[in-house]
PDB file of N, CA, C and O in Angstrom, chain B, residues numbered from 101:
ATOM      1  N   MET B 101     198.794  24.008  73.669  1.00  0.00           N
ATOM      2  CA  MET B 101     198.480  22.635  73.376  1.00  0.00           C
ATOM      3  C   MET B 101     199.732  21.764  73.475  1.00  0.00           C
ATOM      4  O   MET B 101     199.693  20.692  74.079  1.00  0.00           O
ATOM      5  N   PHE B 102     200.857  22.222  72.881  1.00  0.00           N
ATOM      6  CA  PHE B 102     202.084  21.443  72.921  1.00  0.00           C
ATOM      7  C   PHE B 102     202.559  21.232  74.357  1.00  0.00           C
ATOM      8  O   PHE B 102     202.995  20.139  74.718  1.00  0.00           O
ATOM      9  N   ARG B 103     202.475  22.265  75.161  1.00  0.00           N
ATOM     10  CA  ARG B 103     202.919  22.157  76.562  1.00  0.00           C
ATOM     11  C   ARG B 103     202.049  21.169  77.342  1.00  0.00           C
ATOM     12  O   ARG B 103     202.565  20.400  78.153  1.00  0.00           O
ATOM     13  N   GLN B 104     200.742  21.181  77.105  1.00  0.00           N
ATOM     14  CA  GLN B 104     199.848  20.242  77.781  1.00  0.00           C
ATOM     15  C   GLN B 104     200.170  18.805  77.393  1.00  0.00           C
ATOM     16  O   GLN B 104     200.195  17.920  78.248  1.00  0.00           O
ATOM     17  N   LEU B 105     200.416  18.572  76.105  1.00  0.00           N
ATOM     18  CA  LEU B 105     200.761  17.222  75.650  1.00  0.00           C
ATOM     19  C   LEU B 105     202.081  16.764  76.253  1.00  0.00           C
ATOM     20  O   LEU B 105     202.215  15.604  76.641  1.00  0.00           O
ATOM     21  N   ALA B 106     203.050  17.659  76.334  1.00  0.00           N
ATOM     22  CA  ALA B 106     204.345  17.313  76.915  1.00  0.00           C
ATOM     23  C   ALA B 106     204.192  16.985  78.400  1.00  0.00           C
ATOM     24  O   ALA B 106     204.819  16.046  78.892  1.00  0.00           O
ATOM     25  N   GLN B 107     203.378  17.738  79.108  1.00  0.00           N
ATOM     26  CA  GLN B 107     203.178  17.485  80.537  1.00  0.00           C
ATOM     27  C   GLN B 107     202.545  16.129  80.789  1.00  0.00           C
ATOM     28  O   GLN B 107     202.835  15.497  81.805  1.00  0.00           O
ATOM     29  N   ARG B 108     201.688  15.667  79.892  1.00  0.00           N
ATOM     30  CA  ARG B 108     201.065  14.349  80.052  1.00  0.00           C
ATOM     31  C   ARG B 108     202.108  13.233  80.046  1.00  0.00           C
ATOM     32  O   ARG B 108     201.894  12.178  80.644  1.00  0.00           O
ATOM     33  N   LYS B 109     203.232  13.463  79.375  1.00  0.00           N
ATOM     34  CA  LYS B 109     204.318  12.478  79.324  1.00  0.00           C
ATOM     35  C   LYS B 109     205.467  12.857  80.264  1.00  0.00           C
ATOM     36  O   LYS B 109     206.583  12.356  80.125  1.00  0.00           O
ATOM     37  N   GLU B 110     205.181  13.753  81.226  1.00  0.00           N
ATOM     38  CA  GLU B 110     206.164  14.191  82.219  1.00  0.00           C
ATOM     39  C   GLU B 110     207.365  14.874  81.564  1.00  0.00           C
ATOM     40  O   GLU B 110     208.486  14.769  82.062  1.00  0.00           O
ATOM     41  N   CYS B 111     207.137  15.564  80.465  1.00  0.00           N
ATOM     42  CA  CYS B 111     208.195  16.266  79.736  1.00  0.00           C
ATOM     43  C   CYS B 111     207.979  17.771  79.859  1.00  0.00           C
ATOM     44  O   CYS B 111     206.916  18.232  80.276  1.00  0.00           O
ATOM     45  N   GLN B 112     209.003  18.519  79.488  1.00  0.00           N
ATOM     46  CA  GLN B 112     208.915  19.970  79.550  1.00  0.00           C
ATOM     47  C   GLN B 112     209.490  20.562  78.266  1.00  0.00           C
ATOM     48  O   GLN B 112     210.588  20.200  77.844  1.00  0.00           O
ATOM     49  N   ILE B 113     208.745  21.470  77.655  1.00  0.00           N
ATOM     50  CA  ILE B 113     209.237  22.173  76.477  1.00  0.00           C
ATOM     51  C   ILE B 113     210.055  23.362  76.971  1.00  0.00           C
ATOM     52  O   ILE B 113     209.518  24.283  77.586  1.00  0.00           O
ATOM     53  N   LEU B 114     211.353  23.332  76.698  1.00  0.00           N
ATOM     54  CA  LEU B 114     212.256  24.374  77.161  1.00  0.00           C
ATOM     55  C   LEU B 114     212.313  25.551  76.209  1.00  0.00           C
ATOM     56  O   LEU B 114     212.471  26.694  76.638  1.00  0.00           O
ATOM     57  N   GLU B 115     212.187  25.279  74.927  1.00  0.00           N
ATOM     58  CA  GLU B 115     212.281  26.316  73.914  1.00  0.00           C
ATOM     59  C   GLU B 115     211.506  25.860  72.692  1.00  0.00           C
ATOM     60  O   GLU B 115     211.453  24.664  72.402  1.00  0.00           O
ATOM     61  N   GLY B 116     210.906  26.792  71.974  1.00  0.00           N
ATOM     62  CA  GLY B 116     210.169  26.422  70.779  1.00  0.00           C
ATOM     63  C   GLY B 116     210.000  27.576  69.829  1.00  0.00           C
ATOM     64  O   GLY B 116     209.956  28.736  70.237  1.00  0.00           O
ATOM     65  N   HIS B 117     209.906  27.249  68.551  1.00  0.00           N
ATOM     66  CA  HIS B 117     209.696  28.241  67.499  1.00  0.00           C
ATOM     67  C   HIS B 117     208.652  27.701  66.536  1.00  0.00           C
ATOM     68  O   HIS B 117     208.795  26.601  66.004  1.00  0.00           O
ATOM     69  N   LEU B 118     207.599  28.484  66.316  1.00  0.00           N
ATOM     70  CA  LEU B 118     206.556  28.110  65.369  1.00  0.00           C
ATOM     71  C   LEU B 118     206.801  28.818  64.046  1.00  0.00           C
ATOM     72  O   LEU B 118     207.045  30.023  64.007  1.00  0.00           O
ATOM     73  N   VAL B 119     206.732  28.058  62.973  1.00  0.00           N
ATOM     74  CA  VAL B 119     206.832  28.591  61.622  1.00  0.00           C
ATOM     75  C   VAL B 119     205.531  28.185  60.927  1.00  0.00           C
ATOM     76  O   VAL B 119     204.781  27.371  61.466  1.00  0.00           O
ATOM     77  N   VAL B 120     205.254  28.722  59.771  1.00  0.00           N
ATOM     78  CA  VAL B 120     203.981  28.474  59.092  1.00  0.00           C
ATOM     79  C   VAL B 120     203.713  26.981  58.911  1.00  0.00           C
ATOM     80  O   VAL B 120     202.592  26.529  59.148  1.00  0.00           O
ATOM     81  N   ASP B 121     204.709  26.213  58.499  1.00  0.00           N
ATOM     82  CA  ASP B 121     204.460  24.808  58.178  1.00  0.00           C
ATOM     83  C   ASP B 121     205.214  23.808  59.053  1.00  0.00           C
ATOM     84  O   ASP B 121     205.163  22.610  58.776  1.00  0.00           O
ATOM     85  N   HIS B 122     205.909  24.254  60.095  1.00  0.00           N
ATOM     86  CA  HIS B 122     206.572  23.309  60.991  1.00  0.00           C
ATOM     87  C   HIS B 122     206.910  23.961  62.326  1.00  0.00           C
ATOM     88  O   HIS B 122     206.748  25.167  62.509  1.00  0.00           O
ATOM     89  N   VAL B 123     207.388  23.127  63.261  1.00  0.00           N
ATOM     90  CA  VAL B 123     207.674  23.576  64.620  1.00  0.00           C
ATOM     91  C   VAL B 123     209.049  23.055  65.021  1.00  0.00           C
ATOM     92  O   VAL B 123     209.406  21.919  64.709  1.00  0.00           O
ATOM     93  N   HIS B 124     209.821  23.897  65.717  1.00  0.00           N
ATOM     94  CA  HIS B 124     211.086  23.466  66.308  1.00  0.00           C
ATOM     95  C   HIS B 124     210.916  23.518  67.821  1.00  0.00           C
ATOM     96  O   HIS B 124     210.434  24.519  68.351  1.00  0.00           O
ATOM     97  N   MET B 125     211.308  22.441  68.535  1.00  0.00           N
ATOM     98  CA  MET B 125     211.177  22.416  69.986  1.00  0.00           C
ATOM     99  C   MET B 125     212.398  21.766  70.618  1.00  0.00           C
ATOM    100  O   MET B 125     212.979  20.828  70.073  1.00  0.00           O
ATOM    101  N   LEU B 126     212.767  22.283  71.771  1.00  0.00           N
ATOM    102  CA  LEU B 126     213.765  21.671  72.623  1.00  0.00           C
ATOM    103  C   LEU B 126     212.997  21.127  73.814  1.00  0.00           C
ATOM    104  O   LEU B 126     212.420  21.893  74.585  1.00  0.00           O
ATOM    105  N   ILE B 127     212.986  19.812  73.969  1.00  0.00           N
ATOM    106  CA  ILE B 127     212.150  19.163  74.973  1.00  0.00           C
ATOM    107  C   ILE B 127     213.022  18.390  75.954  1.00  0.00           C
ATOM    108  O   ILE B 127     213.943  17.677  75.557  1.00  0.00           O
ATOM    109  N   SER B 128     212.721  18.542  77.231  1.00  0.00           N
ATOM    110  CA  SER B 128     213.374  17.754  78.272  1.00  0.00           C
ATOM    111  C   SER B 128     212.514  16.512  78.513  1.00  0.00           C
ATOM    112  O   SER B 128     211.359  16.618  78.923  1.00  0.00           O
ATOM    113  N   ILE B 129     213.089  15.334  78.253  1.00  0.00           N
ATOM    114  CA  ILE B 129     212.362  14.072  78.369  1.00  0.00           C
ATOM    115  C   ILE B 129     213.033  13.221  79.433  1.00  0.00           C
ATOM    116  O   ILE B 129     214.242  13.000  79.357  1.00  0.00           O
ATOM    117  N   PRO B 130     212.286  12.731  80.434  1.00  0.00           N
ATOM    118  CA  PRO B 130     212.898  11.893  81.469  1.00  0.00           C
ATOM    119  C   PRO B 130     213.384  10.566  80.873  1.00  0.00           C
ATOM    120  O   PRO B 130     212.830  10.092  79.881  1.00  0.00           O
ATOM    121  N   PRO B 131     214.409   9.972  81.473  1.00  0.00           N
ATOM    122  CA  PRO B 131     215.000   8.740  80.921  1.00  0.00           C
ATOM    123  C   PRO B 131     214.049   7.555  80.823  1.00  0.00           C
ATOM    124  O   PRO B 131     214.297   6.633  80.046  1.00  0.00           O
ATOM    125  N   LYS B 132     212.969   7.560  81.591  1.00  0.00           N
ATOM    126  CA  LYS B 132     212.052   6.412  81.547  1.00  0.00           C
ATOM    127  C   LYS B 132     211.189   6.392  80.283  1.00  0.00           C
ATOM    128  O   LYS B 132     210.546   5.383  79.991  1.00  0.00           O
ATOM    129  N   HIS B 133     211.168   7.506  79.526  1.00  0.00           N
ATOM    130  CA  HIS B 133     210.399   7.572  78.289  1.00  0.00           C
ATOM    131  C   HIS B 133     211.340   7.552  77.089  1.00  0.00           C
ATOM    132  O   HIS B 133     212.391   8.194  77.099  1.00  0.00           O
ATOM    133  N   ALA B 134     210.953   6.814  76.063  1.00  0.00           N
ATOM    134  CA  ALA B 134     211.726   6.795  74.817  1.00  0.00           C
ATOM    135  C   ALA B 134     211.456   8.082  74.043  1.00  0.00           C
ATOM    136  O   ALA B 134     210.315   8.535  73.951  1.00  0.00           O
ATOM    137  N   VAL B 135     212.509   8.662  73.491  1.00  0.00           N
ATOM    138  CA  VAL B 135     212.389   9.919  72.748  1.00  0.00           C
ATOM    139  C   VAL B 135     211.402   9.759  71.596  1.00  0.00           C
ATOM    140  O   VAL B 135     210.515  10.594  71.423  1.00  0.00           O
ATOM    141  N   ALA B 136     211.545   8.711  70.820  1.00  0.00           N
ATOM    142  CA  ALA B 136     210.675   8.505  69.658  1.00  0.00           C
ATOM    143  C   ALA B 136     209.215   8.375  70.069  1.00  0.00           C
ATOM    144  O   ALA B 136     208.327   8.853  69.363  1.00  0.00           O
ATOM    145  N   GLN B 137     208.961   7.740  71.195  1.00  0.00           N
ATOM    146  CA  GLN B 137     207.590   7.559  71.665  1.00  0.00           C
ATOM    147  C   GLN B 137     206.970   8.904  72.058  1.00  0.00           C
ATOM    148  O   GLN B 137     205.819   9.176  71.715  1.00  0.00           O
ATOM    149  N   VAL B 138     207.708   9.731  72.763  1.00  0.00           N
ATOM    150  CA  VAL B 138     207.200  11.039  73.186  1.00  0.00           C
ATOM    151  C   VAL B 138     206.959  11.938  71.974  1.00  0.00           C
ATOM    152  O   VAL B 138     205.911  12.576  71.874  1.00  0.00           O
ATOM    153  N   ILE B 139     207.915  11.990  71.061  1.00  0.00           N
ATOM    154  CA  ILE B 139     207.778  12.835  69.878  1.00  0.00           C
ATOM    155  C   ILE B 139     206.605  12.349  69.019  1.00  0.00           C
ATOM    156  O   ILE B 139     205.824  13.161  68.523  1.00  0.00           O
ATOM    157  N   GLY B 140     206.481  11.052  68.843  1.00  0.00           N
ATOM    158  CA  GLY B 140     205.360  10.502  68.082  1.00  0.00           C
ATOM    159  C   GLY B 140     204.023  10.843  68.710  1.00  0.00           C
ATOM    160  O   GLY B 140     203.060  11.141  68.004  1.00  0.00           O
ATOM    161  N   TYR B 141     203.959  10.801  70.034  1.00  0.00           N
ATOM    162  CA  TYR B 141     202.739  11.137  70.760  1.00  0.00           C
ATOM    163  C   TYR B 141     202.373  12.599  70.540  1.00  0.00           C
ATOM    164  O   TYR B 141     201.229  12.911  70.212  1.00  0.00           O
ATOM    165  N   ILE B 142     203.348  13.502  70.719  1.00  0.00           N
ATOM    166  CA  ILE B 142     203.091  14.933  70.566  1.00  0.00           C
ATOM    167  C   ILE B 142     202.707  15.265  69.122  1.00  0.00           C
ATOM    168  O   ILE B 142     201.771  16.029  68.887  1.00  0.00           O
ATOM    169  N   LYS B 143     203.427  14.691  68.161  1.00  0.00           N
ATOM    170  CA  LYS B 143     203.117  14.957  66.753  1.00  0.00           C
ATOM    171  C   LYS B 143     201.733  14.436  66.380  1.00  0.00           C
ATOM    172  O   LYS B 143     200.966  15.121  65.704  1.00  0.00           O
ATOM    173  N   GLY B 144     201.424  13.240  66.819  1.00  0.00           N
ATOM    174  CA  GLY B 144     200.136  12.641  66.469  1.00  0.00           C
ATOM    175  C   GLY B 144     198.959  13.393  67.055  1.00  0.00           C
ATOM    176  O   GLY B 144     198.015  13.732  66.341  1.00  0.00           O
ATOM    177  N   LYS B 145     199.009  13.657  68.354  1.00  0.00           N
ATOM    178  CA  LYS B 145     197.899  14.340  69.018  1.00  0.00           C
ATOM    179  C   LYS B 145     197.749  15.779  68.534  1.00  0.00           C
ATOM    180  O   LYS B 145     196.629  16.262  68.374  1.00  0.00           O
ATOM    181  N   SER B 146     198.867  16.467  68.299  1.00  0.00           N
ATOM    182  CA  SER B 146     198.771  17.852  67.823  1.00  0.00           C
ATOM    183  C   SER B 146     198.235  17.894  66.389  1.00  0.00           C
ATOM    184  O   SER B 146     197.475  18.799  66.046  1.00  0.00           O
ATOM    185  N   ALA B 147     198.618  16.937  65.555  1.00  0.00           N
ATOM    186  CA  ALA B 147     198.116  16.894  64.180  1.00  0.00           C
ATOM    187  C   ALA B 147     196.606  16.671  64.165  1.00  0.00           C
ATOM    188  O   ALA B 147     195.893  17.294  63.378  1.00  0.00           O
ATOM    189  N   ILE B 148     196.123  15.794  65.020  1.00  0.00           N
ATOM    190  CA  ILE B 148     194.682  15.545  65.107  1.00  0.00           C
ATOM    191  C   ILE B 148     193.967  16.814  65.553  1.00  0.00           C
ATOM    192  O   ILE B 148     192.940  17.186  64.985  1.00  0.00           O
ATOM    193  N   HIS B 149     194.509  17.475  66.568  1.00  0.00           N
ATOM    194  CA  HIS B 149     193.893  18.706  67.078  1.00  0.00           C
ATOM    195  C   HIS B 149     193.849  19.794  66.002  1.00  0.00           C
ATOM    196  O   HIS B 149     192.821  20.445  65.817  1.00  0.00           O
ATOM    197  N   ILE B 150     194.950  19.985  65.304  1.00  0.00           N
ATOM    198  CA  ILE B 150     195.012  21.012  64.264  1.00  0.00           C
ATOM    199  C   ILE B 150     194.049  20.683  63.125  1.00  0.00           C
ATOM    200  O   ILE B 150     193.369  21.572  62.612  1.00  0.00           O
ATOM    201  N   ALA B 151     193.989  19.429  62.732  1.00  0.00           N
ATOM    202  CA  ALA B 151     193.089  19.032  61.642  1.00  0.00           C
ATOM    203  C   ALA B 151     191.634  19.267  62.026  1.00  0.00           C
ATOM    204  O   ALA B 151     190.830  19.660  61.180  1.00  0.00           O
ATOM    205  N   ARG B 152     191.285  19.033  63.279  1.00  0.00           N
ATOM    206  CA  ARG B 152     189.896  19.216  63.708  1.00  0.00           C
ATOM    207  C   ARG B 152     189.521  20.679  63.867  1.00  0.00           C
ATOM    208  O   ARG B 152     188.381  21.055  63.595  1.00  0.00           O
ATOM    209  N   THR B 153     190.458  21.508  64.302  1.00  0.00           N
ATOM    210  CA  THR B 153     190.113  22.896  64.598  1.00  0.00           C
ATOM    211  C   THR B 153     190.396  23.854  63.443  1.00  0.00           C
ATOM    212  O   THR B 153     189.652  24.816  63.255  1.00  0.00           O
ATOM    213  N   ALA B 154     191.441  23.617  62.674  1.00  0.00           N
ATOM    214  CA  ALA B 154     191.826  24.585  61.647  1.00  0.00           C
ATOM    215  C   ALA B 154     192.018  23.949  60.278  1.00  0.00           C
ATOM    216  O   ALA B 154     192.611  24.560  59.389  1.00  0.00           O
ATOM    217  N   GLY B 155     191.530  22.746  60.103  1.00  0.00           N
ATOM    218  CA  GLY B 155     191.768  22.030  58.855  1.00  0.00           C
ATOM    219  C   GLY B 155     191.116  22.665  57.644  1.00  0.00           C
ATOM    220  O   GLY B 155     191.727  22.741  56.578  1.00  0.00           O
ATOM    221  N   GLY B 156     189.871  23.127  57.795  1.00  0.00           N
ATOM    222  CA  GLY B 156     189.187  23.739  56.674  1.00  0.00           C
ATOM    223  C   GLY B 156     188.637  22.741  55.670  1.00  0.00           C
ATOM    224  O   GLY B 156     187.936  23.130  54.736  1.00  0.00           O
ATOM    225  N   ARG B 157     188.939  21.473  55.845  1.00  0.00           N
ATOM    226  CA  ARG B 157     188.429  20.428  54.943  1.00  0.00           C
ATOM    227  C   ARG B 157     187.559  19.483  55.744  1.00  0.00           C
ATOM    228  O   ARG B 157     187.857  19.209  56.906  1.00  0.00           O
ATOM    229  N   PRO B 158     186.495  18.980  55.150  1.00  0.00           N
ATOM    230  CA  PRO B 158     185.654  18.025  55.878  1.00  0.00           C
ATOM    231  C   PRO B 158     186.394  16.711  56.112  1.00  0.00           C
ATOM    232  O   PRO B 158     187.225  16.295  55.306  1.00  0.00           O
ATOM    233  N   ARG B 159     186.077  16.077  57.218  1.00  0.00           N
ATOM    234  CA  ARG B 159     186.705  14.795  57.534  1.00  0.00           C
ATOM    235  C   ARG B 159     186.134  13.705  56.650  1.00  0.00           C
ATOM    236  O   ARG B 159     184.942  13.696  56.342  1.00  0.00           O
ATOM    237  N   ARG B 160     187.001  12.781  56.243  1.00  0.00           N
ATOM    238  CA  ARG B 160     186.540  11.636  55.451  1.00  0.00           C
ATOM    239  C   ARG B 160     185.915  10.620  56.385  1.00  0.00           C
ATOM    240  O   ARG B 160     186.425  10.361  57.475  1.00  0.00           O
ATOM    241  N   ARG B 161     184.837  10.065  55.959  1.00  0.00           N
ATOM    242  CA  ARG B 161     184.184   8.987  56.720  1.00  0.00           C
ATOM    243  C   ARG B 161     184.622   7.662  56.126  1.00  0.00           C
ATOM    244  O   ARG B 161     184.600   7.497  54.906  1.00  0.00           O
ATOM    245  N   GLY B 162     185.011   6.737  56.944  1.00  0.00           N
ATOM    246  CA  GLY B 162     185.453   5.438  56.467  1.00  0.00           C
ATOM    247  C   GLY B 162     186.869   5.474  55.934  1.00  0.00           C
ATOM    248  O   GLY B 162     187.517   6.521  55.923  1.00  0.00           O
ATOM    249  N   ARG B 163     187.336   4.339  55.501  1.00  0.00           N
ATOM    250  CA  ARG B 163     188.698   4.222  54.988  1.00  0.00           C
ATOM    251  C   ARG B 163     188.679   3.730  53.556  1.00  0.00           C
ATOM    252  O   ARG B 163     187.784   2.995  53.139  1.00  0.00           O
ATOM    253  N   ARG B 164     189.679   4.149  52.821  1.00  0.00           N
ATOM    254  CA  ARG B 164     189.865   3.642  51.467  1.00  0.00           C
ATOM    255  C   ARG B 164     191.205   2.956  51.419  1.00  0.00           C
ATOM    256  O   ARG B 164     192.188   3.457  51.965  1.00  0.00           O
ATOM    257  N   ARG B 165     191.250   1.827  50.779  1.00  0.00           N
ATOM    258  CA  ARG B 165     192.502   1.102  50.634  1.00  0.00           C
ATOM    259  C   ARG B 165     192.801   0.896  49.168  1.00  0.00           C
ATOM    260  O   ARG B 165     191.895   0.686  48.361  1.00  0.00           O
ATOM    261  N   ILE B 166     194.050   0.955  48.831  1.00  0.00           N
ATOM    262  CA  ILE B 166     194.488   0.656  47.479  1.00  0.00           C
ATOM    263  C   ILE B 166     195.180  -0.699  47.524  1.00  0.00           C
ATOM    264  O   ILE B 166     196.167  -0.879  48.238  1.00  0.00           O
ATOM    265  N   LEU B 167     194.665  -1.635  46.771  1.00  0.00           N
ATOM    266  CA  LEU B 167     195.263  -2.964  46.715  1.00  0.00           C
ATOM    267  C   LEU B 167     196.075  -3.077  45.434  1.00  0.00           C
ATOM    268  O   LEU B 167     195.600  -2.717  44.357  1.00  0.00           O
ATOM    269  N   LEU B 168     197.281  -3.570  45.550  1.00  0.00           N
ATOM    270  CA  LEU B 168     198.101  -3.753  44.364  1.00  0.00           C
ATOM    271  C   LEU B 168     197.709  -5.054  43.689  1.00  0.00           C
ATOM    272  O   LEU B 168     197.782  -6.131  44.280  1.00  0.00           O
ATOM    273  N   GLY B 169     197.300  -4.931  42.459  1.00  0.00           N
ATOM    274  CA  GLY B 169     196.883  -6.106  41.702  1.00  0.00           C
ATOM    275  C   GLY B 169     198.006  -6.614  40.825  1.00  0.00           C
ATOM    276  O   GLY B 169     199.179  -6.329  41.069  1.00  0.00           O
ATOM    277  N   HIS B 170     197.645  -7.360  39.815  1.00  0.00           N
ATOM    278  CA  HIS B 170     198.599  -7.939  38.878  1.00  0.00           C
ATOM    279  C   HIS B 170     199.372  -6.831  38.169  1.00  0.00           C
ATOM    280  O   HIS B 170     198.773  -5.856  37.716  1.00  0.00           O
ATOM    281  N   ARG B 171     200.662  -6.966  38.069  1.00  0.00           N
ATOM    282  CA  ARG B 171     201.561  -6.016  37.408  1.00  0.00           C
ATOM    283  C   ARG B 171     201.570  -4.636  38.070  1.00  0.00           C
ATOM    284  O   ARG B 171     201.848  -3.631  37.415  1.00  0.00           O
ATOM    285  N   GLY B 172     201.264  -4.591  39.372  1.00  0.00           N
ATOM    286  CA  GLY B 172     201.385  -3.352  40.119  1.00  0.00           C
ATOM    287  C   GLY B 172     200.300  -2.323  39.870  1.00  0.00           C
ATOM    288  O   GLY B 172     200.434  -1.170  40.280  1.00  0.00           O
ATOM    289  N   ARG B 173     199.239  -2.718  39.211  1.00  0.00           N
ATOM    290  CA  ARG B 173     198.149  -1.765  38.966  1.00  0.00           C
ATOM    291  C   ARG B 173     197.290  -1.661  40.218  1.00  0.00           C
ATOM    292  O   ARG B 173     196.902  -2.668  40.809  1.00  0.00           O
ATOM    293  N   GLY B 174     197.006  -0.440  40.604  1.00  0.00           N
ATOM    294  CA  GLY B 174     196.207  -0.224  41.812  1.00  0.00           C
ATOM    295  C   GLY B 174     194.740  -0.519  41.590  1.00  0.00           C
ATOM    296  O   GLY B 174     194.176  -0.146  40.562  1.00  0.00           O
ATOM    297  N   VAL B 175     194.127  -1.178  42.538  1.00  0.00           N
ATOM    298  CA  VAL B 175     192.702  -1.481  42.502  1.00  0.00           C
ATOM    299  C   VAL B 175     192.111  -0.883  43.769  1.00  0.00           C
ATOM    300  O   VAL B 175     192.517  -1.245  44.873  1.00  0.00           O
ATOM    301  N   ARG B 176     191.164   0.023  43.623  1.00  0.00           N
ATOM    302  CA  ARG B 176     190.569   0.695  44.786  1.00  0.00           C
ATOM    303  C   ARG B 176     189.489  -0.178  45.393  1.00  0.00           C
ATOM    304  O   ARG B 176     188.639  -0.723  44.690  1.00  0.00           O
ATOM    305  N   GLU B 177     189.537  -0.300  46.700  1.00  0.00           N
ATOM    306  CA  GLU B 177     188.536  -1.047  47.431  1.00  0.00           C
ATOM    307  C   GLU B 177     187.874  -0.091  48.412  1.00  0.00           C
ATOM    308  O   GLU B 177     188.573   0.586  49.166  1.00  0.00           O
ATOM    309  N   GLU B 178     186.571  -0.016  48.426  1.00  0.00           N
ATOM    310  CA  GLU B 178     185.865   0.920  49.313  1.00  0.00           C
ATOM    311  C   GLU B 178     185.193   0.183  50.428  1.00  0.00           C
ATOM    312  O   GLU B 178     184.550   0.801  51.276  1.00  0.00           O
TER     313      GLU B 178
END
C-alpha cells in the first residue's frame, strides 16, 4: 500500500521498517513535490486504509463539534 501511494506522487520508497505502532521510511521525492505534501498524502491515505480494513471499531456517522462557551466550558453541538 505504501509503495502504491508513493508511486502516485512519483516517489520511491528506498527503505522501510514497520513497527507495531509506527513506520520508518526513506523516500526519494522529486524536487517538484514538497516533502510535507507527499508525507501528508501518504500518512493520510494510509491511515484511512488502515482504519477501514483493520480498525475493529465502527465508523462514526456525522461530525461532532465542541464549542467553547463562556469561561472555557465546552458545549457539545450535534
